C-alpha positions as CSV (number, residue, x, y, z in Angstrom):
1,R,144.8,79.0,130.1
2,Q,146.1,76.5,127.6
3,Y,147.5,77.5,124.2
4,V,147.3,75.4,121.1
5,T,149.6,75.6,118.1
6,R,147.8,75.1,114.8
7,R,148.1,76.0,111.1
8,N,146.0,78.6,109.2
9,G,142.6,77.1,108.4
10,E,142.6,74.7,111.3
11,E,141.1,76.9,114.0
12,W,137.9,74.8,114.2
13,D,139.6,71.4,113.5
14,P,138.5,69.1,116.3
15,T,142.1,68.0,116.8
16,C,143.0,71.6,117.6
17,I,140.3,72.1,120.2
18,V,140.8,71.7,124.0
19,E,137.6,70.8,125.7
20,K,136.8,72.5,129.0
21,H,135.7,70.2,131.9
22,Q,133.5,71.3,134.8
23,R,134.9,71.1,138.3
24,K,133.2,68.7,140.6
25,G,131.1,70.2,143.4
26,G,130.4,73.9,143.9
27,W,127.3,75.7,142.8
28,M,125.9,76.9,139.5
29,F,124.3,80.1,138.2
30,W,121.6,79.9,135.5
31,G,120.4,82.9,133.5
32,C,118.4,83.7,130.5
33,F,117.5,86.6,128.2
34,S,115.3,87.5,125.3
35,G,114.6,90.5,123.1
36,L,113.0,92.1,126.1
37,G,116.1,91.9,128.3
38,K,117.6,89.7,131.0
39,G,115.5,87.2,132.9
40,P,116.0,86.2,136.5
41,G,119.3,84.7,137.6
42,L,119.0,81.5,139.5
43,F,121.7,80.1,141.9
44,W,121.5,76.3,142.2
45,E,121.8,75.9,145.9
46,K,123.8,73.0,147.4
47,D,120.9,71.9,149.6
48,W,118.7,71.3,146.5
49,G,120.8,68.3,145.9
50,K,122.3,67.0,142.7
51,I,121.0,68.0,139.3
52,N,118.9,65.2,137.9
53,A,115.7,65.0,135.9
54,E,113.5,65.5,138.9
55,T,115.3,68.4,140.5
56,Y,115.9,70.1,137.2
57,R,112.2,70.0,136.4
58,T,111.3,71.2,139.8
59,R,113.8,74.0,140.3
60,T,115.0,75.2,136.9
61,V,112.4,74.5,134.1
62,P,109.8,76.8,135.7
63,V,112.3,79.7,135.6
64,I,114.6,79.1,132.6
65,H,114.3,77.1,129.4
66,G,117.7,75.9,128.2
67,W,118.9,75.1,124.7
68,I,120.5,71.8,123.9
69,Q,123.2,72.9,121.4
70,M,125.6,75.3,123.3
71,Y,126.9,76.7,120.0
72,L,123.5,78.0,119.3
73,N,123.0,79.3,122.9
74,P,124.1,82.9,123.1
75,I,124.1,82.8,126.9
76,E,127.5,81.1,126.7
77,S,128.9,84.4,125.5
78,C,127.3,86.1,128.5
79,W,129.1,83.7,130.9
80,N,132.5,84.6,129.2
81,W,131.7,88.3,129.5
82,M,130.8,87.8,133.2
83,K,134.0,85.9,134.0
84,D,136.1,88.6,132.3
85,W,134.1,91.4,134.2
86,I,134.7,89.7,137.5
87,E,138.4,89.1,136.8
88,D,138.9,92.7,135.6
89,R,137.0,94.1,138.6
90,Y,138.2,91.9,141.4
91,G,141.4,90.2,140.1
92,L,140.7,86.9,141.9
93,E,144.3,85.9,142.5
94,E,143.0,84.1,145.5
95,K,139.8,82.0,145.5
96,P,137.0,84.1,147.0
97,S,134.6,82.6,149.5
98,Y,131.4,81.0,148.4
99,D,129.4,84.1,149.5
100,K,131.8,86.6,148.0
101,L,131.8,84.8,144.6
102,R,128.0,84.6,144.6
103,E,128.0,88.4,145.2
104,Y,130.4,88.9,142.3
105,V,128.3,86.7,139.9
106,K,125.2,88.6,140.9
107,E,126.9,92.0,140.2
108,A,128.3,90.7,136.9
109,W,124.8,89.6,135.8
110,E,123.4,93.0,136.6
111,A,126.3,94.8,134.8
112,L,125.9,92.7,131.6
113,P,124.9,95.4,129.0
114,D,121.6,95.1,127.2
115,D,123.3,96.0,124.0
116,N,125.5,92.9,124.2
117,L,122.3,90.8,124.5
118,K,120.8,92.5,121.5
119,Q,123.9,91.8,119.4
120,L,123.9,88.2,120.5
121,L,120.3,87.8,119.4
122,A,121.1,89.5,116.1
123,S,123.9,86.9,115.6
124,M,121.6,83.9,115.7
125,P,121.1,83.5,111.9
126,E,124.9,83.4,111.4
127,R,125.3,81.1,114.4
128,C,122.8,78.6,112.9
129,K,124.5,78.8,109.5
130,A,127.9,78.2,111.0
131,V,126.7,75.1,113.0
132,I,125.1,73.7,109.9
133,A,128.2,74.3,107.8
134,A,130.4,72.6,110.5
135,N,128.0,69.6,110.7
136,G,127.4,70.3,114.4
137,M,131.1,70.6,115.2
138,H,133.0,73.5,116.6
139,T,132.5,77.0,115.2
140,K,133.8,80.5,116.1
141,Y,130.8,81.0,118.3
């Protein structure tokens, strides 16, 4: 974790934001939900190759439709919940194996409470207002 010192009122100032960068390699988990509940979880397998337009359309689009603006995508909050759940449950002081981490992610996806998803969907009007007010920049979401 990295901590940032800022003044009151600067919490969403772009100069006070530390961007996260994805690690190279590894695998990805894709998920979705609606008012009816969670959709299928999809592990992007290494042998499917790199994610490009063709492989994305072939492997992902038939299962999950993603959003372009991540601040408007409530699934981002689910990923944070899942990371916390895995850390609280398993500690992860040492890096788990690929198979073990995959198991943890699947368990976390199944454990994600439906009430959390309903609250995230209910927050959408406020999320949209916040992104508009911030001119597409950072928000509390």
